[in-house]
All heavy atoms as a GROMACS GRO file, in nm:
protein
  606
    1MET      N    1   0.085  -0.119   0.000
    1MET     CA    2   0.000   0.000   0.000
    1MET      C    3   0.089   0.125   0.000
    1MET      O    4   0.182   0.135   0.078
    1MET     CB    5  -0.090  -0.002   0.124
    1MET     CG    6  -0.184   0.113   0.132
    1MET     SD    7  -0.298   0.088   0.269
    1MET     CE    8  -0.384   0.239   0.261
    2GLU      N    9   0.058   0.217  -0.088
    2GLU     CA   10   0.136   0.339  -0.095
    2GLU      C   11   0.107   0.428   0.025
    2GLU      O   12   0.001   0.420   0.085
    2GLU     CB   13   0.105   0.413  -0.225
    2GLU     CG   14   0.151   0.337  -0.346
    2GLU     CD   15   0.148   0.421  -0.470
    2GLU    OE1   16   0.180   0.540  -0.460
    2GLU    OE2   17   0.116   0.366  -0.576
    3GLU      N   18   0.202   0.512   0.057
    3GLU     CA   19   0.187   0.604   0.169
    3GLU      C   20   0.079   0.707   0.138
    3GLU      O   21   0.081   0.771   0.033
    3GLU     CB   22   0.319   0.675   0.196
    3GLU     CG   23   0.313   0.767   0.314
    3GLU     CD   24   0.444   0.837   0.340
    3GLU    OE1   25   0.549   0.787   0.295
    3GLU    OE2   26   0.441   0.941   0.405
    4LEU      N   27  -0.016   0.719   0.230
    4LEU     CA   28  -0.120   0.820   0.215
    4LEU      C   29  -0.070   0.951   0.274
    4LEU      O   30  -0.015   0.954   0.383
    4LEU     CB   31  -0.248   0.777   0.288
    4LEU     CG   32  -0.318   0.655   0.231
    4LEU    CD1   33  -0.435   0.616   0.321
    4LEU    CD2   34  -0.368   0.682   0.091
    5ILE      N   35  -0.088   1.058   0.199
    5ILE     CA   36  -0.045   1.190   0.244
    5ILE      C   37  -0.169   1.273   0.273
    5ILE      O   38  -0.252   1.292   0.185
    5ILE     CB   39   0.042   1.258   0.137
    5ILE    CG1   40   0.166   1.174   0.110
    5ILE    CG2   41   0.079   1.399   0.181
    5ILE    CD1   42   0.245   1.217  -0.011
    6LEU      N   43  -0.180   1.317   0.398
    6LEU     CA   44  -0.294   1.400   0.437
    6LEU      C   45  -0.272   1.541   0.384
    6LEU      O   46  -0.175   1.606   0.418
    6LEU     CB   47  -0.311   1.402   0.589
    6LEU     CG   48  -0.434   1.478   0.639
    6LEU    CD1   49  -0.563   1.408   0.594
    6LEU    CD2   50  -0.432   1.490   0.790
    7LYS      N   51  -0.361   1.584   0.298
    7LYS     CA   52  -0.357   1.719   0.242
    7LYS      C   53  -0.468   1.801   0.305
    7LYS      O   54  -0.555   1.747   0.373
    7LYS     CB   55  -0.377   1.714   0.090
    7LYS     CG   56  -0.269   1.640   0.016
    7LYS     CD   57  -0.145   1.724   0.010
    7LYS     CE   58  -0.051   1.673  -0.098
    7LYS     NZ   59   0.036   1.774  -0.149
    8ASN      N   60  -0.465   1.931   0.280
    8ASN     CA   61  -0.571   2.016   0.336
    8ASN      C   62  -0.598   2.134   0.245
    8ASN      O   63  -0.517   2.168   0.159
    8ASN     CB   64  -0.533   2.063   0.477
    8ASN     CG   65  -0.415   2.157   0.476
    8ASN    OD1   66  -0.426   2.273   0.440
    8ASN    ND2   67  -0.297   2.105   0.515
    9ARG      N   68  -0.713   2.190   0.267
    9ARG     CA   69  -0.754   2.312   0.195
    9ARG      C   70  -0.762   2.428   0.293
    9ARG      O   71  -0.845   2.516   0.281
    9ARG     CB   72  -0.888   2.288   0.128
    9ARG     CG   73  -0.884   2.180   0.022
    9ARG     CD   74  -1.021   2.156  -0.042
    9ARG     NE   75  -1.012   2.054  -0.144
    9ARG     CZ   76  -1.035   1.924  -0.122
    9ARG    NH1   77  -1.070   1.883  -0.002
    9ARG    NH2   78  -1.023   1.837  -0.220
   10LEU      N   79  -0.675   2.424   0.391
   10LEU     CA   80  -0.676   2.522   0.499
   10LEU      C   81  -0.656   2.665   0.447
   10LEU      O   82  -0.732   2.756   0.482
   10LEU     CB   83  -0.569   2.486   0.601
   10LEU     CG   84  -0.572   2.550   0.737
   10LEU    CD1   85  -0.703   2.521   0.808
   10LEU    CD2   86  -0.456   2.502   0.821
   11ARG      N   87  -0.555   2.682   0.364
   11ARG     CA   88  -0.523   2.816   0.314
   11ARG      C   89  -0.641   2.876   0.237
   11ARG      O   90  -0.678   2.992   0.257
   11ARG     CB   91  -0.399   2.812   0.226
   11ARG     CG   92  -0.358   2.948   0.173
   11ARG     CD   93  -0.227   2.942   0.096
   11ARG     NE   94  -0.117   2.933   0.190
   11ARG     CZ   95  -0.018   2.845   0.184
   11ARG    NH1   96  -0.013   2.758   0.087
   11ARG    NH2   97   0.078   2.845   0.273
   12SER      N   98  -0.702   2.799   0.148
   12SER     CA   99  -0.813   2.854   0.069
   12SER      C  100  -0.936   2.879   0.156
   12SER      O  101  -1.005   2.979   0.138
   12SER     CB  102  -0.846   2.762  -0.050
   12SER     OG  103  -0.885   2.635  -0.006
   13ALA      N  104  -0.964   2.791   0.252
   13ALA     CA  105  -1.078   2.812   0.341
   13ALA      C  106  -1.056   2.935   0.428
   13ALA      O  107  -1.148   3.014   0.450
   13ALA     CB  108  -1.100   2.688   0.428
   14ARG      N  109  -0.935   2.953   0.475
   14ARG     CA  110  -0.900   3.069   0.557
   14ARG      C  111  -0.912   3.196   0.475
   14ARG      O  112  -0.967   3.297   0.520
   14ARG     CB  113  -0.758   3.049   0.610
   14ARG     CG  114  -0.710   3.152   0.706
   14ARG     CD  115  -0.573   3.116   0.760
   14ARG     NE  116  -0.471   3.092   0.661
   14ARG     CZ  117  -0.413   3.187   0.587
   14ARG    NH1  118  -0.448   3.313   0.601
   14ARG    NH2  119  -0.319   3.156   0.500
   15SER      N  120  -0.865   3.191   0.352
   15SER     CA  121  -0.869   3.307   0.263
   15SER      C  122  -1.013   3.348   0.233
   15SER      O  123  -1.045   3.468   0.233
   15SER     CB  124  -0.794   3.274   0.135
   15SER     OG  125  -0.800   3.382   0.046
   16ARG      N  126  -1.100   3.250   0.206
   16ARG     CA  127  -1.240   3.281   0.177
   16ARG      C  128  -1.309   3.352   0.294
   16ARG      O  129  -1.400   3.430   0.274
   16ARG     CB  130  -1.317   3.153   0.143
   16ARG     CG  131  -1.298   3.105   0.001
   16ARG     CD  132  -1.398   2.998  -0.037
   16ARG     NE  133  -1.397   2.884   0.052
   16ARG     CZ  134  -1.315   2.779   0.042
   16ARG    NH1  135  -1.224   2.776  -0.053
   16ARG    NH2  136  -1.323   2.679   0.127
   17ARG      N  137  -1.265   3.322   0.416
   17ARG     CA  138  -1.324   3.385   0.534
   17ARG      C  139  -1.248   3.509   0.578
   17ARG      O  140  -1.281   3.570   0.679
   17ARG     CB  141  -1.332   3.283   0.648
   17ARG     CG  142  -1.426   3.166   0.614
   17ARG     CD  143  -1.449   3.073   0.728
   17ARG     NE  144  -1.489   3.138   0.850
   17ARG     CZ  145  -1.613   3.175   0.880
   17ARG    NH1  146  -1.710   3.152   0.794
   17ARG    NH2  147  -1.640   3.234   0.994
   18HIS      N  148  -1.145   3.547   0.502
   18HIS     CA  149  -1.063   3.666   0.532
   18HIS      C  150  -1.005   3.660   0.674
   18HIS      O  151  -1.010   3.756   0.749
   18HIS     CB  152  -1.146   3.794   0.514
   18HIS     CG  153  -1.210   3.803   0.379
   18HIS    ND1  154  -1.138   3.828   0.264
   18HIS    CD2  155  -1.339   3.788   0.340
   18HIS    CE1  156  -1.220   3.829   0.160
   18HIS    NE2  157  -1.342   3.804   0.204
   19ILE      N  158  -0.947   3.542   0.705
   19ILE     CA  159  -0.885   3.520   0.835
   19ILE      C  160  -0.735   3.501   0.812
   19ILE      O  161  -0.694   3.421   0.728
   19ILE     CB  162  -0.944   3.396   0.906
   19ILE    CG1  163  -1.094   3.416   0.932
   19ILE    CG2  164  -0.871   3.365   1.035
   19ILE    CD1  165  -1.162   3.292   0.988
   20SER      N  166  -0.653   3.573   0.887
   20SER     CA  167  -0.508   3.557   0.875
   20SER      C  168  -0.463   3.430   0.948
   20SER      O  169  -0.538   3.373   1.028
   20SER     CB  170  -0.436   3.678   0.935
   20SER     OG  171  -0.450   3.678   1.075
   21GLN      N  172  -0.340   3.389   0.920
   21GLN     CA  173  -0.285   3.274   0.993
   21GLN      C  174  -0.285   3.301   1.142
   21GLN      O  175  -0.318   3.213   1.221
   21GLN     CB  176  -0.143   3.244   0.945
   21GLN     CG  177  -0.135   3.182   0.809
   21GLN     CD  178   0.008   3.154   0.767
   21GLN    OE1  179   0.103   3.214   0.818
   21GLN    NE2  180   0.024   3.063   0.672
   22GLY      N  181  -0.248   3.422   1.181
   22GLY     CA  182  -0.243   3.458   1.322
   22GLY      C  183  -0.380   3.454   1.388
   22GLY      O  184  -0.395   3.406   1.501
   23GLU      N  185  -0.481   3.502   1.317
   23GLU     CA  186  -0.617   3.501   1.372
   23GLU      C  187  -0.668   3.358   1.388
   23GLU      O  188  -0.728   3.325   1.491
   23GLU     CB  189  -0.712   3.580   1.280
   23GLU     CG  190  -0.686   3.729   1.281
   23GLU     CD  191  -0.758   3.803   1.170
   23GLU    OE1  192  -0.778   3.745   1.060
   23GLU    OE2  193  -0.793   3.920   1.192
   24LEU      N  194  -0.643   3.275   1.289
   24LEU     CA  195  -0.686   3.135   1.298
   24LEU      C  196  -0.612   3.065   1.411
   24LEU      O  197  -0.672   2.990   1.488
   24LEU     CB  198  -0.662   3.063   1.165
   24LEU     CG  199  -0.705   2.917   1.161
   24LEU    CD1  200  -0.852   2.900   1.195
   24LEU    CD2  201  -0.674   2.856   1.024
   25ALA      N  202  -0.483   3.091   1.422
   25ALA     CA  203  -0.403   3.031   1.529
   25ALA      C  204  -0.461   3.067   1.665
   25ALA      O  205  -0.475   2.981   1.754
   25ALA     CB  206  -0.259   3.078   1.519
   26GLN      N  207  -0.498   3.192   1.682
   26GLN     CA  208  -0.555   3.237   1.809
   26GLN      C  209  -0.690   3.169   1.836
   26GLN      O  210  -0.717   3.129   1.949
   26GLN     CB  211  -0.571   3.388   1.808
   26GLN     CG  212  -0.600   3.448   1.943
   26GLN     CD  213  -0.590   3.600   1.940
   26GLN    OE1  214  -0.618   3.663   1.838
   26GLN    NE2  215  -0.551   3.657   2.051
   27LEU      N  216  -0.770   3.151   1.732
   27LEU     CA  217  -0.900   3.087   1.748
   27LEU      C  218  -0.888   2.942   1.797
   27LEU      O  219  -0.973   2.895   1.872
   27LEU     CB  220  -0.978   3.088   1.616
   27LEU     CG  221  -1.037   3.220   1.572
   27LEU    CD1  222  -1.091   3.209   1.428
   27LEU    CD2  223  -1.149   3.261   1.667
   28VAL      N  224  -0.784   2.873   1.752
   28VAL     CA  225  -0.771   2.730   1.786
   28VAL      C  226  -0.664   2.702   1.892
   28VAL      O  227  -0.642   2.588   1.930
   28VAL     CB  228  -0.748   2.643   1.661
   28VAL    CG1  229  -0.865   2.655   1.565
   28VAL    CG2  230  -0.617   2.678   1.591
   29GLY      N  231  -0.594   2.807   1.937
   29GLY     CA  232  -0.500   2.791   2.048
   29GLY      C  233  -0.363   2.736   2.011
   29GLY      O  234  -0.303   2.661   2.089
   30VAL      N  235  -0.314   2.773   1.892
   30VAL     CA  236  -0.179   2.732   1.852
   30VAL      C  237  -0.105   2.857   1.802
   30VAL      O  238  -0.160   2.966   1.796
   30VAL     CB  239  -0.181   2.623   1.741
   30VAL    CG1  240  -0.248   2.496   1.792
   30VAL    CG2  241  -0.249   2.673   1.614
   31SER      N  242   0.020   2.839   1.760
   31SER     CA  243   0.097   2.952   1.708
   31SER      C  244   0.069   2.970   1.558
   31SER      O  245   0.023   2.878   1.490
   31SER     CB  246   0.247   2.927   1.727
   31SER     OG  247   0.291   2.821   1.644
   32ARG      N  248   0.102   3.089   1.508
   32ARG     CA  249   0.088   3.116   1.366
   32ARG      C  250   0.178   3.022   1.286
   32ARG      O  251   0.142   2.976   1.178
   32ARG     CB  252   0.125   3.262   1.336
   32ARG     CG  253   0.104   3.300   1.189
   32ARG     CD  254   0.182   3.421   1.148
   32ARG     NE  255   0.327   3.405   1.162
   32ARG     CZ  256   0.404   3.335   1.078
   32ARG    NH1  257   0.351   3.273   0.975
   32ARG    NH2  258   0.533   3.326   1.098
   33GLN      N  259   0.294   2.991   1.342
   33GLN     CA  260   0.388   2.900   1.275
   33GLN      C  261   0.327   2.761   1.257
   33GLN      O  262   0.354   2.694   1.157
   33GLN     CB  263   0.520   2.891   1.353
   33GLN     CG  264   0.602   3.018   1.347
   33GLN     CD  265   0.562   3.122   1.453
   33GLN    OE1  266   0.462   3.108   1.524
   33GLN    NE2  267   0.639   3.229   1.463
   34THR      N  268   0.246   2.718   1.353
   34THR     CA  269   0.180   2.587   1.341
   34THR      C  270   0.084   2.588   1.224
   34THR      O  271   0.081   2.494   1.144
   34THR     CB  272   0.107   2.551   1.471
   34THR    OG1  273   0.203   2.539   1.576
   34THR    CG2  274   0.030   2.420   1.458
   35ILE      N  275   0.006   2.694   1.211
   35ILE     CA  276  -0.087   2.706   1.097
   35ILE      C  277  -0.009   2.705   0.966
   35ILE      O  278  -0.045   2.633   0.872
   35ILE     CB  279  -0.174   2.833   1.108
   35ILE    CG1  280  -0.259   2.831   1.238
   35ILE    CG2  281  -0.262   2.850   0.984
   35ILE    CD1  282  -0.356   2.717   1.251
   36CYS      N  283   0.099   2.780   0.961
   36CYS     CA  284   0.185   2.784   0.841
   36CYS      C  285   0.238   2.644   0.809
   36CYS      O  286   0.236   2.601   0.694
   36CYS     CB  287   0.299   2.882   0.863
   36CYS     SG  288   0.408   2.900   0.720
   37SER      N  289   0.283   2.573   0.909
   37SER     CA  290   0.338   2.437   0.889
   37SER      C  291   0.231   2.340   0.839
   37SER      O  292   0.261   2.254   0.755
   37SER     CB  293   0.398   2.384   1.019
   37SER     OG  294   0.510   2.459   1.055
   38ILE      N  295   0.109   2.354   0.888
   38ILE     CA  296   0.000   2.267   0.841
   38ILE      C  297  -0.031   2.299   0.695
   38ILE      O  298  -0.044   2.209   0.612
   38ILE     CB  299  -0.126   2.283   0.929
   38ILE    CG1  300  -0.098   2.233   1.071
   38ILE    CG2  301  -0.244   2.207   0.868
   38ILE    CD1  302  -0.206   2.270   1.171
   39GLU      N  303  -0.041   2.428   0.662
   39GLU     CA  304  -0.072   2.468   0.526
   39GLU      C  305   0.034   2.423   0.427
   39GLU      O  306   0.004   2.394   0.311
   39GLU     CB  307  -0.087   2.621   0.518
   39GLU     CG  308  -0.213   2.672   0.582
   39GLU     CD  309  -0.233   2.822   0.570
   39GLU    OE1  310  -0.142   2.893   0.522
   39GLU    OE2  311  -0.340   2.868   0.609
   40ASN      N  312   0.159   2.414   0.471
   40ASN     CA  313   0.270   2.372   0.384
   40ASN      C  314   0.302   2.224   0.395
   40ASN      O  315   0.407   2.180   0.347
   40ASN     CB  316   0.393   2.457   0.415
   40ASN     CG  317   0.373   2.601   0.373
   40ASN    OD1  318   0.325   2.627   0.264
   40ASN    ND2  319   0.407   2.694   0.460
   41TYR      N  320   0.214   2.147   0.460
   41TYR     CA  321   0.228   2.002   0.474
   41TYR      C  322   0.354   1.959   0.548
   41TYR      O  323   0.405   1.850   0.528
   41TYR     CB  324   0.221   1.932   0.338
   41TYR     CG  325   0.106   1.980   0.253
   41TYR    CD1  326   0.128   2.045   0.133
   41TYR    CD2  327  -0.025   1.961   0.295
   41TYR    CE1  328   0.022   2.091   0.056
   41TYR    CE2  329  -0.132   2.006   0.218
   41TYR     CZ  330  -0.107   2.071   0.100
   41TYR     OH  331  -0.212   2.117   0.024
   42GLN      N  332   0.405   2.046   0.634
   42GLN     CA  333   0.523   2.012   0.714
   42GLN      C  334   0.482   1.953   0.849
   42GLN      O  335   0.565   1.898   0.919
   42GLN     CB  336   0.608   2.137   0.736
   42GLN     CG  337   0.665   2.192   0.608
   42GLN     CD  338   0.732   2.327   0.627
   42GLN    OE1  339   0.700   2.401   0.719
   42GLN    NE2  340   0.823   2.360   0.538
   43PHE      N  341   0.355   1.970   0.885
   43PHE     CA  342   0.305   1.922   1.014
   43PHE      C  343   0.165   1.867   0.993
   43PHE      O  344   0.081   1.930   0.929
   43PHE     CB  345   0.302   2.038   1.115
   43PHE     CG  346   0.243   2.002   1.248
   43PHE    CD1  347   0.310   1.919   1.335
   43PHE    CD2  348   0.120   2.052   1.286
   43PHE    CE1  349   0.255   1.886   1.459
   43PHE    CE2  350   0.064   2.019   1.409
   43PHE     CZ  351   0.132   1.936   1.494
   44CYS      N  352   0.142   1.748   1.045
   44CYS     CA  353   0.011   1.685   1.037
   44CYS      C  354  -0.061   1.711   1.170
   44CYS      O  355  -0.013   1.668   1.276
   44CYS     CB  356   0.027   1.535   1.013
   44CYS     SG  357  -0.130   1.452   0.990
   45PRO      N  358  -0.174   1.780   1.168
   45PRO     CA  359  -0.241   1.814   1.294
   45PRO      C  360  -0.300   1.691   1.362
   45PRO      O  361  -0.335   1.593   1.296
   45PRO     CB  362  -0.352   1.910   1.250
   45PRO     CG  363  -0.382   1.871   1.109
   45PRO     CD  364  -0.249   1.828   1.051
   46SER      N  365  -0.310   1.700   1.493
   46SER     CA  366  -0.379   1.594   1.568
   46SER      C  367  -0.527   1.597   1.530
   46SER      O  368  -0.576   1.694   1.470
   46SER     CB  369  -0.365   1.621   1.719
   46SER     OG  370  -0.436   1.741   1.754
   47ALA      N  371  -0.598   1.491   1.565
   47ALA     CA  372  -0.743   1.488   1.537
   47ALA      C  373  -0.812   1.604   1.606
   47ALA      O  374  -0.899   1.669   1.547
   47ALA     CB  375  -0.801   1.355   1.584
   48ARG      N  376  -0.772   1.633   1.728
   48ARG     CA  377  -0.833   1.743   1.804
   48ARG      C  378  -0.812   1.876   1.732
   48ARG      O  379  -0.907   1.953   1.711
   48ARG     CB  380  -0.773   1.750   1.945
   48ARG     CG  381  -0.828   1.862   2.030
   48ARG     CD  382  -0.755   1.868   2.166
   48ARG     NE  383  -0.809   1.971   2.251
   48ARG     CZ  384  -0.778   2.102   2.241
   48ARG    NH1  385  -0.695   2.143   2.149
   48ARG    NH2  386  -0.834   2.188   2.323
   49LEU      N  387  -0.689   1.904   1.690
   49LEU     CA  388  -0.660   2.029   1.622
   49LEU      C  389  -0.730   2.036   1.487
   49LEU      O  390  -0.784   2.140   1.449
   49LEU     CB  391  -0.508   2.048   1.605
   49LEU     CG  392  -0.463   2.174   1.531
   49LEU    CD1  393  -0.525   2.300   1.591
   49LEU    CD2  394  -0.312   2.182   1.530
   50ALA      N  395  -0.733   1.926   1.414
   50ALA     CA  396  -0.802   1.924   1.285
   50ALA      C  397  -0.950   1.958   1.302
   50ALA      O  398  -1.005   2.036   1.225
   50ALA     CB  399  -0.785   1.788   1.219
   51LEU      N  400  -1.012   1.901   1.404
   51LEU     CA  401  -1.154   1.930   1.428
   51LEU      C  402  -1.175   2.074   1.473
   51LEU      O  403  -1.272   2.138   1.433
   51LEU     CB  404  -1.212   1.832   1.528
   51LEU     CG  405  -1.226   1.689   1.474
   51LEU    CD1  406  -1.267   1.593   1.586
   51LEU    CD2  407  -1.326   1.684   1.360
   52LEU      N  408  -1.084   2.128   1.554
   52LEU     CA  409  -1.094   2.268   1.594
   52LEU      C  410  -1.081   2.360   1.472
   52LEU      O  411  -1.153   2.461   1.462
   52LEU     CB  412  -0.986   2.303   1.697
   52LEU     CG  413  -1.008   2.249   1.838
   52LEU    CD1  414  -0.885   2.274   1.924
   52LEU    CD2  415  -1.132   2.312   1.901
   53LEU      N  416  -0.994   2.326   1.379
   53LEU     CA  417  -0.980   2.404   1.256
   53LEU      C  418  -1.108   2.399   1.174
   53LEU      O  419  -1.152   2.500   1.119
   53LEU     CB  420  -0.860   2.353   1.175
   53LEU     CG  421  -0.724   2.382   1.235
   53LEU    CD1  422  -0.616   2.297   1.167
   53LEU    CD2  423  -0.691   2.530   1.227
   54CYS      N  424  -1.170   2.282   1.166
   54CYS     CA  425  -1.296   2.267   1.094
   54CYS      C  426  -1.405   2.354   1.156
   54CYS      O  427  -1.481   2.421   1.085
   54CYS     CB  428  -1.341   2.121   1.093
   54CYS     SG  429  -1.237   2.014   0.993
   55ILE      N  430  -1.411   2.354   1.288
   55ILE     CA  431  -1.510   2.436   1.358
   55ILE      C  432  -1.484   2.584   1.333
   55ILE      O  433  -1.576   2.660   1.299
   55ILE     CB  434  -1.511   2.403   1.508
   55ILE    CG1  435  -1.564   2.262   1.530
   55ILE    CG2  436  -1.593   2.506   1.587
   55ILE    CD1  437  -1.540   2.207   1.670
   56ALA      N  438  -1.358   2.625   1.348
   56ALA     CA  439  -1.323   2.767   1.331
   56ALA      C  440  -1.351   2.816   1.189
   56ALA      O  441  -1.392   2.930   1.169
   56ALA     CB  442  -1.176   2.788   1.366
   57LEU      N  443  -1.331   2.729   1.091
   57LEU     CA  444  -1.351   2.767   0.950
   57LEU      C  445  -1.489   2.727   0.898
   57LEU      O  446  -1.519   2.748   0.780
   57LEU     CB  447  -1.241   2.707   0.864
   57LEU     CG  448  -1.102   2.761   0.892
   57LEU    CD1  449  -0.996   2.679   0.822
   57LEU    CD2  450  -1.092   2.908   0.854
   58GLU      N  451  -1.570   2.668   0.985
   58GLU     CA  452  -1.706   2.625   0.949
   58GLU      C  453  -1.706   2.536   0.825
   58GLU      O  454  -1.780   2.558   0.730
   58GLU     CB  455  -1.798   2.746   0.932
   58GLU     CG  456  -1.811   2.828   1.059
   58GLU     CD  457  -1.899   2.950   1.043
   58GLU    OE1  458  -1.950   2.976   0.932
   58GLU    OE2  459  -1.916   3.022   1.144
   59GLN      N  460  -1.618   2.436   0.829
   59GLN     CA  461  -1.605   2.342   0.718
   59GLN      C  462  -1.615   2.199   0.770
   59GLN      O  463  -1.561   2.168   0.875
   59GLN     CB  464  -1.468   2.357   0.651
   59GLN     CG  465  -1.446   2.489   0.581
   59GLN     CD  466  -1.524   2.497   0.452
   59GLN    OE1  467  -1.527   2.403   0.373
   59GLN    NE2  468  -1.588   2.610   0.431
   60PRO      N  469  -1.681   2.110   0.696
   60PRO     CA  470  -1.679   1.969   0.734
   60PRO      C  471  -1.538   1.913   0.721
   60PRO      O  472  -1.460   1.959   0.635
   60PRO     CB  473  -1.773   1.901   0.634
   60PRO     CG  474  -1.836   2.009   0.554
   60PRO     CD  475  -1.760   2.135   0.577
   61PHE      N  476  -1.507   1.816   0.803
   61PHE     CA  477  -1.373   1.757   0.802
   61PHE      C  478  -1.333   1.711   0.662
   61PHE      O  479  -1.224   1.741   0.615
   61PHE     CB  480  -1.366   1.638   0.901
   61PHE     CG  481  -1.231   1.576   0.906
   61PHE    CD1  482  -1.133   1.626   0.990
   61PHE    CD2  483  -1.199   1.467   0.826
   61PHE    CE1  484  -1.006   1.571   0.994
   61PHE    CE2  485  -1.072   1.410   0.830
   61PHE     CZ  486  -0.976   1.462   0.914
   62GLU      N  487  -1.423   1.639   0.595
   62GLU     CA  488  -1.389   1.581   0.465
   62GLU      C  489  -1.373   1.686   0.356
   62GLU      O  490  -1.319   1.657   0.249
   62GLU     CB  491  -1.491   1.474   0.423
   62GLU     CG  492  -1.634   1.524   0.412
   62GLU     CD  493  -1.709   1.525   0.545
   62GLU    OE1  494  -1.651   1.495   0.651
   62GLU    OE2  495  -1.829   1.558   0.542
   63THR      N  496  -1.418   1.807   0.380
   63THR     CA  497  -1.396   1.917   0.286
   63THR      C  498  -1.260   1.981   0.308
   63THR      O  499  -1.189   2.015   0.213
   63THR     CB  500  -1.506   2.024   0.300
   63THR    OG1  501  -1.632   1.964   0.271
   63THR    CG2  502  -1.483   2.142   0.208
   64LEU      N  503  -1.222   1.994   0.434
   64LEU     CA  504  -1.097   2.062   0.469
   64LEU      C  505  -0.975   1.970   0.459
   64LEU      O  506  -0.867   2.014   0.421
   64LEU     CB  507  -1.109   2.118   0.611
   64LEU     CG  508  -1.016   2.232   0.649
   64LEU    CD1  509  -1.026   2.347   0.552
   64LEU    CD2  510  -1.046   2.279   0.790
   65PHE      N  511  -0.992   1.843   0.491
   65PHE     CA  512  -0.881   1.747   0.489
   65PHE      C  513  -0.912   1.631   0.396
   65PHE      O  514  -1.026   1.585   0.389
   65PHE     CB  515  -0.854   1.694   0.630
   65PHE     CG  516  -0.804   1.800   0.724
   65PHE    CD1  517  -0.893   1.869   0.806
   65PHE    CD2  518  -0.670   1.832   0.730
   65PHE    CE1  519  -0.848   1.968   0.892
   65PHE    CE2  520  -0.624   1.931   0.815
   65PHE     CZ  521  -0.714   2.000   0.896
   66TYR      N  522  -0.809   1.583   0.326
   66TYR     CA  523  -0.829   1.473   0.232
   66TYR      C  524  -0.695   1.402   0.210
   66TYR      O  525  -0.589   1.458   0.236
   66TYR     CB  526  -0.884   1.523   0.098
   66TYR     CG  527  -0.792   1.619   0.026
   66TYR    CD1  528  -0.710   1.576  -0.076
   66TYR    CD2  529  -0.787   1.754   0.062
   66TYR    CE1  530  -0.624   1.663  -0.142
   66TYR    CE2  531  -0.702   1.843  -0.003
   66TYR     CZ  532  -0.621   1.796  -0.104
   66TYR     OH  533  -0.536   1.883  -0.167
   67PHE      N  534  -0.703   1.279   0.165
   67PHE     CA  535  -0.582   1.205   0.129
   67PHE      C  536  -0.554   1.227  -0.018
   67PHE      O  537  -0.644   1.222  -0.102
   67PHE     CB  538  -0.597   1.055   0.156
   67PHE     CG  539  -0.588   1.019   0.301
   67PHE    CD1  540  -0.696   0.963   0.367
   67PHE    CD2  541  -0.471   1.042   0.373
   67PHE    CE1  542  -0.687   0.930   0.501
   67PHE    CE2  543  -0.462   1.010   0.506
   67PHE     CZ  544  -0.570   0.953   0.570
   68GLU      N  545  -0.427   1.252  -0.048
   68GLU     CA  546  -0.386   1.266  -0.186
   68GLU      C  547  -0.392   1.130  -0.253
   68GLU      O  548  -0.345   1.031  -0.200
   68GLU     CB  549  -0.244   1.321  -0.191
   68GLU     CG  550  -0.193   1.340  -0.331
   68GLU     CD  551  -0.053   1.395  -0.331
   68GLU    OE1  552   0.040   1.324  -0.284
   68GLU    OE2  553  -0.034   1.510  -0.373
   69ASP      N  554  -0.451   1.127  -0.372
   69ASP     CA  555  -0.457   1.004  -0.450
   69ASP      C  556  -0.326   0.994  -0.528
   69ASP      O  557  -0.301   1.074  -0.618
   69ASP     CB  558  -0.578   1.009  -0.545
   69ASP     CG  559  -0.593   0.884  -0.626
   69ASP    OD1  560  -0.501   0.797  -0.628
   69ASP    OD2  561  -0.698   0.871  -0.692
   70PRO      N  562  -0.239   0.896  -0.495
   70PRO     CA  563  -0.109   0.887  -0.562
   70PRO      C  564  -0.121   0.860  -0.713
   70PRO      O  565  -0.028   0.885  -0.788
   70PRO     CB  566  -0.038   0.772  -0.492
   70PRO     CG  567  -0.142   0.700  -0.415
   70PRO     CD  568  -0.259   0.791  -0.397
   71ASP      N  569  -0.237   0.811  -0.758
   71ASP     CA  570  -0.256   0.782  -0.901
   71ASP      C  571  -0.313   0.902  -0.978
   71ASP      O  572  -0.322   0.897  -1.099
   71ASP     CB  573  -0.351   0.662  -0.919
   71ASP     CG  574  -0.292   0.536  -0.858
   71ASP    OD1  575  -0.168   0.519  -0.864
   71ASP    OD2  576  -0.369   0.455  -0.804
   72GLN      N  577  -0.351   1.006  -0.906
   72GLN     CA  578  -0.412   1.125  -0.968
   72GLN      C  579  -0.308   1.237  -0.976
   72GLN      O  580  -0.249   1.275  -0.877
   72GLN     CB  581  -0.530   1.170  -0.882
   72GLN     CG  582  -0.614   1.278  -0.943
   72GLN     CD  583  -0.717   1.223  -1.039
   72GLN    OE1  584  -0.717   1.106  -1.073
   72GLN    NE2  585  -0.804   1.307  -1.086
   73PRO      N  586  -0.284   1.293  -1.094
   73PRO     CA  587  -0.190   1.406  -1.103
   73PRO      C  588  -0.248   1.529  -1.034
   73PRO      O  589  -0.370   1.548  -1.033
   73PRO     CB  590  -0.176   1.430  -1.254
   73PRO     CG  591  -0.294   1.364  -1.316
   73PRO     CD  592  -0.341   1.256  -1.222
   74GLU      N  593  -0.159   1.609  -0.976
   74GLU     CA  594  -0.204   1.732  -0.908
   74GLU      C  595  -0.254   1.832  -1.010
   74GLU      O  596  -0.200   1.844  -1.118
   74GLU     CB  597  -0.090   1.792  -0.825
   74GLU     CG  598  -0.066   1.713  -0.699
   74GLU     CD  599   0.016   1.792  -0.599
   74GLU    OE1  600  -0.005   1.914  -0.588
   74GLU    OE2  601   0.100   1.730  -0.533
   75ALA      N  602  -0.358   1.906  -0.970
   75ALA     CA  603  -0.416   2.007  -1.059
   75ALA      C  604  -0.337   2.136  -1.054
   75ALA      O  605  -0.268   2.166  -0.966
   75ALA     CB  606  -0.559   2.034  -1.017
   0.00000   0.00000   0.00000
């Protein structure tokens, strides 16, 4: 089985709501650097943090987070 990579649409969801990385970080109780690391796929959030991000951005989990399909080319 190929390695599944958890991707996210955090940056676009945050942008649509006009929320900065710092504002989102404050809403969920982490640093701005943590938000940046999640958006750049350098850090995989815990289930708790992922759900807090979904609540803060008013997005369902499956909309905000997804596994990259290794057989599908990136758009």
